[in-house]
C-alpha positions as CSV (number, residue, x, y, z in Angstrom):
1,M,0.0,0.0,0.0
2,I,2.9,2.4,0.9
3,L,4.6,1.5,-2.4
4,R,1.4,2.2,-4.4
5,S,1.0,5.5,-2.7
6,L,4.6,6.4,-3.7
7,L,3.9,5.4,-7.2
8,H,0.8,7.6,-7.4
9,W,2.8,10.5,-5.9
10,L,5.6,10.1,-8.5
11,L,3.1,10.2,-11.4
12,L,0.7,12.9,-9.9
13,P,1.7,15.8,-12.1
14,S,1.4,13.9,-15.4
15,A,-1.8,12.2,-14.2
16,L,-3.4,15.5,-13.5
17,A,-2.3,17.1,-16.7
18,L,-3.4,14.1,-18.9
19,G,-6.7,13.4,-17.1
20,A,-5.5,9.9,-16.0
21,G,-8.4,7.7,-14.8
22,D,-11.0,9.7,-16.7
23,P,-12.6,7.3,-19.2
24,A,-14.0,10.2,-21.2
25,R,-10.5,11.4,-22.0
26,A,-8.9,8.0,-22.7
27,A,-9.1,6.1,-26.0
28,D,-11.3,3.1,-25.9
29,A,-9.9,-0.4,-25.3
30,A,-9.9,-1.4,-29.0
31,Q,-7.9,1.7,-30.0
32,R,-5.4,1.2,-27.2
33,Q,-5.0,-2.5,-28.2
34,A,-4.5,-1.5,-31.9
35,W,-1.7,1.0,-30.9
36,R,-0.1,-1.6,-28.7
37,E,-0.2,-4.3,-31.4
38,Q,1.3,-1.9,-34.0
39,A,4.1,-1.0,-31.5
40,Q,4.8,-4.7,-30.8
41,A,5.1,-5.4,-34.5
42,L,7.5,-2.5,-34.9
43,E,9.5,-3.5,-31.8
44,H,10.0,-7.1,-33.0
45,G,10.0,-6.5,-36.8
46,E,7.0,-8.7,-37.3
47,G,5.8,-8.1,-40.9
48,V,7.4,-4.6,-40.9
49,A,10.9,-3.3,-40.6
50,R,12.0,-3.1,-37.0
51,D,11.7,0.5,-35.7
52,T,12.1,0.9,-31.9
53,E,11.6,4.6,-31.9
54,A,8.3,4.3,-33.7
55,A,7.3,1.5,-31.4
56,I,8.1,3.6,-28.3
57,R,5.9,6.5,-29.7
58,L,3.0,4.1,-30.2
59,Y,3.5,2.4,-26.8
60,C,3.6,5.9,-25.2
61,Q,0.4,6.9,-27.0
62,A,-1.4,3.8,-25.7
63,A,0.0,4.0,-22.2
64,L,-1.0,7.6,-21.8
65,A,-4.5,6.6,-22.9
66,G,-4.6,4.1,-20.1
67,D,-3.1,0.9,-21.5
68,A,-1.2,-1.0,-18.7
69,P,0.6,-3.5,-21.0
70,S,2.1,-0.7,-23.1
71,A,3.4,1.0,-20.1
72,Y,4.9,-2.2,-18.8
73,N,6.5,-2.9,-22.2
74,L,8.1,0.6,-22.2
75,G,9.4,0.0,-18.7
76,W,11.0,-3.3,-19.9
77,L,12.5,-1.7,-23.0
78,Y,14.2,1.0,-20.9
79,A,15.2,-1.3,-18.1
80,N,17.0,-3.7,-20.4
81,G,18.2,-1.3,-23.1
82,R,16.2,-3.2,-25.8
83,G,16.7,-1.2,-29.0
84,T,17.1,2.1,-27.1
85,P,19.7,3.2,-24.5
86,R,19.0,1.9,-21.0
87,H,17.4,4.5,-18.8
88,D,16.4,3.4,-15.3
89,G,14.6,6.7,-14.6
90,Y,12.3,6.2,-17.7
91,A,11.9,2.5,-16.8
92,A,10.8,3.5,-13.3
93,H,8.3,5.9,-14.6
94,W,6.7,3.4,-16.9
95,F,6.6,0.6,-14.3
96,A,5.0,3.0,-11.9
97,R,2.4,4.0,-14.4
98,A,1.7,0.3,-15.3
99,A,1.3,-0.5,-11.6
100,L,-1.2,2.3,-11.2
101,L,-3.1,1.0,-14.2
102,G,-3.4,-2.4,-12.6
103,D,-0.4,-4.4,-13.9
104,T,0.3,-7.0,-11.1
105,H,4.0,-7.4,-11.9
106,A,4.9,-3.7,-12.4
107,E,5.3,-2.8,-8.7
108,A,7.9,-5.5,-8.2
109,M,9.8,-4.3,-11.3
110,F,9.7,-0.7,-10.0
111,K,11.0,-1.9,-6.6
112,R,13.7,-4.0,-8.1
113,L,15.0,-1.0,-10.1
114,D,15.5,1.1,-7.0
115,A,15.8,4.3,-9.1
116,P,14.0,7.6,-9.0
117,A,11.3,8.0,-11.8
118,D,12.2,10.3,-14.6
119,K,9.5,11.7,-16.9
120,P,10.1,10.6,-20.5
121,E,10.0,13.2,-23.3
122,C,6.8,11.8,-24.8
123,V,5.1,12.4,-21.5
124,Q,6.4,15.9,-21.2
125,Q,5.3,16.6,-24.8
126,A,1.8,15.3,-24.1
127,E,1.6,17.4,-21.0
128,R,2.7,20.5,-22.9
129,L,0.0,19.9,-25.5
130,E,-2.6,19.3,-22.8
131,Q,-1.6,22.6,-21.1
132,Q,-1.9,24.4,-24.4
133,K,-5.4,22.9,-24.9
134,G,-6.2,24.0,-21.3
135,R,-5.0,27.6,-22.0
136,K,-7.0,27.7,-25.3
137,A,-10.0,26.4,-23.5
138,E,-9.6,29.0,-20.8
139,E,-9.2,31.8,-23.4
140,A,-12.3,30.6,-25.2
141,R,-14.2,30.5,-21.9
142,L,-13.1,34.1,-21.0
143,A,-14.0,35.3,-24.5
144,A,-17.5,33.8,-24.2
145,Q,-17.8,35.3,-20.7
146,Q,-16.8,38.7,-22.0
147,A,-19.3,38.4,-24.8
148,D,-22.0,37.5,-22.3
149,E,-21.1,40.4,-20.1
150,L,-21.0,42.8,-23.1
151,Q,-24.5,41.6,-24.0
152,A,-25.6,42.1,-20.4
153,L,-24.1,45.6,-20.4
154,A,-25.6,46.4,-23.8
155,T,-29.0,45.4,-22.4
156,R,-28.5,47.5,-19.2
157,Y,-27.4,50.6,-21.1
158,R,-29.6,50.0,-24.2
159,K,-31.0,53.5,-23.9
160,L,-27.5,54.8,-24.5
161,V,-26.9,52.5,-27.5
162,N,-29.2,53.1,-30.4
163,T,-26.9,53.0,-33.5
164,P,-24.1,50.7,-34.8
165,E,-21.6,53.5,-34.1
166,Q,-22.6,53.6,-30.5
167,Q,-22.3,49.8,-30.3
168,R,-18.8,50.0,-31.8
169,I,-17.9,52.6,-29.1
170,M,-19.3,50.3,-26.4
171,K,-17.1,47.5,-27.6
172,I,-14.0,49.7,-27.4
173,V,-14.9,50.8,-23.9
174,Y,-15.5,47.2,-22.8
175,K,-12.1,46.2,-24.2
176,L,-10.1,49.0,-22.7
177,A,-11.8,49.8,-19.4
178,P,-10.5,46.7,-17.5
179,Q,-7.0,47.6,-18.5
180,F,-7.3,50.7,-16.5
181,G,-9.3,49.2,-13.6
182,I,-12.4,51.2,-14.7
183,Q,-15.9,49.9,-14.4
184,P,-17.4,50.1,-18.0
185,G,-20.6,51.6,-16.7
186,L,-18.7,54.6,-15.4
187,A,-17.0,55.1,-18.8
188,Y,-20.3,54.8,-20.7
189,A,-21.9,57.4,-18.4
190,V,-19.1,59.8,-18.8
191,I,-19.1,59.5,-22.6
192,R,-22.8,60.1,-22.7
193,A,-22.6,63.1,-20.5
194,E,-19.5,64.5,-22.3
195,S,-20.3,63.9,-26.0
196,N,-23.4,61.8,-26.3
197,F,-21.3,59.3,-28.3
198,D,-20.3,61.9,-30.9
199,V,-16.8,61.0,-32.0
200,H,-16.3,64.5,-33.5
201,A,-17.7,66.5,-30.6
202,L,-16.0,69.8,-30.0
203,S,-16.9,72.2,-27.2
204,D,-16.5,76.0,-27.1
205,K,-13.6,75.3,-24.7
206,N,-11.9,73.2,-27.3
207,A,-12.6,69.9,-25.5
208,Q,-12.4,67.2,-28.1
209,G,-13.9,63.8,-29.0
210,L,-15.9,61.2,-27.1
211,M,-14.5,62.0,-23.6
212,Q,-14.0,65.7,-24.3
213,L,-10.3,66.0,-23.7
214,I,-8.9,69.5,-23.7
215,P,-5.5,69.8,-25.4
216,E,-3.6,69.9,-22.1
217,T,-5.3,66.7,-20.9
218,A,-4.8,65.0,-24.2
219,A,-1.0,65.9,-24.2
220,R,-0.8,64.8,-20.5
221,F,-2.1,61.3,-21.4
222,R,-0.3,61.1,-24.8
223,V,-3.4,61.4,-27.0
224,S,-2.2,62.7,-30.4
225,K,-5.4,62.0,-32.3
226,P,-8.3,63.2,-30.0
227,F,-10.9,62.4,-32.6
228,D,-9.8,58.8,-32.9
229,P,-12.3,56.9,-30.8
230,E,-9.8,54.4,-29.3
231,Q,-7.1,57.0,-28.6
232,N,-9.7,59.4,-27.0
233,I,-11.2,56.7,-24.8
234,R,-7.8,55.5,-23.8
235,G,-6.9,59.0,-22.8
236,G,-10.1,59.5,-20.9
237,L,-9.8,56.2,-19.0
238,S,-6.2,57.2,-18.1
239,Y,-7.4,60.4,-16.7
240,L,-10.2,58.7,-14.7
241,Q,-7.7,56.1,-13.4
242,W,-5.5,59.0,-12.2
243,L,-8.4,60.9,-10.6
244,L,-9.6,57.8,-8.8
245,A,-6.2,57.3,-7.3
246,Y,-5.9,61.0,-6.5
247,F,-9.3,61.2,-4.7
248,Q,-9.1,57.7,-3.3
249,G,-12.1,56.3,-5.2
250,N,-14.6,59.0,-4.3
251,V,-16.8,59.0,-7.3
252,P,-18.5,62.5,-6.9
253,L,-15.1,64.1,-6.4
254,V,-13.7,62.3,-9.4
255,L,-16.6,63.4,-11.6
256,A,-16.3,67.0,-10.3
257,A,-12.6,67.0,-11.1
258,Y,-13.2,65.5,-14.6
259,N,-15.6,68.3,-15.3
260,A,-14.0,71.3,-13.5
261,G,-10.4,70.2,-12.8
262,E,-8.8,68.7,-9.7
263,G,-7.5,72.0,-8.7
264,T,-11.0,73.4,-8.5
265,V,-12.2,70.6,-6.3
266,E,-9.3,71.1,-4.0
267,R,-9.9,74.9,-3.9
268,Y,-13.5,74.4,-2.9
269,R,-12.7,71.5,-0.6
270,G,-15.3,69.3,-2.3
271,V,-17.8,69.5,-5.2
272,P,-17.7,73.1,-6.4
273,P,-20.9,75.1,-6.3
274,F,-21.2,75.3,-10.1
275,P,-24.6,74.3,-11.5
276,E,-22.9,72.9,-14.6
277,T,-20.7,70.6,-12.5
278,Q,-23.4,69.6,-10.1
279,G,-25.8,68.8,-13.0
280,Y,-23.0,66.9,-14.7
281,I,-22.5,64.6,-11.6
282,R,-26.3,64.1,-11.3
283,R,-26.6,63.0,-14.9
284,I,-23.8,60.5,-14.6
285,Q,-24.9,59.1,-11.2
286,Q,-28.4,58.5,-12.6
287,I,-26.6,55.8,-14.6
288,F,-23.6,55.0,-12.4
289,A,-24.9,55.3,-8.9
290,L,-21.8,54.0,-6.9
291,Q,-20.3,56.5,-4.6
292,H,-17.0,54.6,-4.4
293,H,-14.9,53.0,-7.1
294,P,-11.9,50.7,-6.6
295,F,-8.6,52.5,-7.3
296,D,-4.9,51.7,-7.8
297,G,-2.9,53.6,-5.2
298,R,0.3,53.1,-7.2
299,I,-0.9,55.4,-9.9
300,T,-0.4,58.6,-7.9
301,A,-0.3,59.8,-4.3
302,P,-3.6,61.1,-2.9
303,S,-4.6,64.7,-3.0
304,P,-2.7,66.6,-0.2
305,V,-5.9,68.2,0.9
306,L,-8.1,65.1,0.6
307,T,-8.5,64.7,4.4
308,G,-9.9,68.2,4.6
309,I,-12.3,67.9,1.7
310,Q,-15.9,67.9,2.8
311,T,-17.6,65.0,1.0
312,S,-20.9,65.4,2.8
313,Q,-22.2,67.9,0.3
314,R,-23.9,66.3,-2.7
315,P,-24.6,67.9,-6.1
C-alpha cells in the first residue's frame, strides 16, 4: 500500500495534466490495443521493418491513454536497453504507471530498479499539449464570458446605445476599461454626459472627442489624435484612473474633477458650487450610482488636501 501511494505521488503531475483515470478522456480499449499491437510489430520486426523509436511512440500513446501492458513494455525496454539506450529513470516511470493502471508485476519491477522515476520526453510533450489545450479552452471561456457580459451591459445601457456606431464605441470601452481598472458603466456614463457618443464633438472650450479631452489633458495622457475613438477613450480612461487614485475612489469628487479640474475641487474642498458641475454629476450618477470605485494607489499619491475635503455635500 505504501509503495502504491509512492507510485501515485511520482506520477501525480502527469496524471493531473493528462486526465488519467477519466474514461471520457482516454481512448477506448480497442484503440489502445491497436496501438499496442502496432508497437509490438515495430519492436520485434513482425511483418514490418524493426523500428524501436516508432514502437516507443505508439506504446507511449497507448500508455497515456490508459493501456497498462504498453506502459509495462516501455518499462521493460528502458530497463533492459532493448533497441534504445538503457534509462532506469524512464523505466521506473513506466513501471510506476503500469502499476497504477493495474499491472500486477509492475510494482515488483519498480521496486527492483530502486531508481527515481524520470519523466520521458513523450510524456512531457503530451503534458505541454494538454496545457496548451487548457490555455486555449480558458481563453475561449473568457472570450465567451466577456461576450455575455458585453451583451448584459448592452441590455443594461440600451437607452444609450441606439446605433451601430454607439455599439462600436461600447465594444472599445469594454475592451479598454478593464486595462485601467475602470468599471465600464462609469466610462459609458461619462461618454454620454460629455459627448453623447459623438466622435467629432468639439466644445467651445476646445474639449475634443468622445470623452471631451482638452488639449492639455490630451497631451498629458499622450493622446495625439483626440478624434480617434480608441485613442480618445484610452486618454479619458487614463485620466479617470489617475483621478480615482488622487481622490481615493470618491466618485463624486472624481466626476467633479473631470468636469471642472482637480485644482477646482481642492480649492472648494469638495464638489464646487457650479450648476454645470453639479448637474454633470447628477446625470452620470443616474446611470452609475456607486459612490466609491476601486482604485490603484500606485498610480499617484492622494490629493494633499483630501482629508480636509468635505464630501458630505452632494450635487
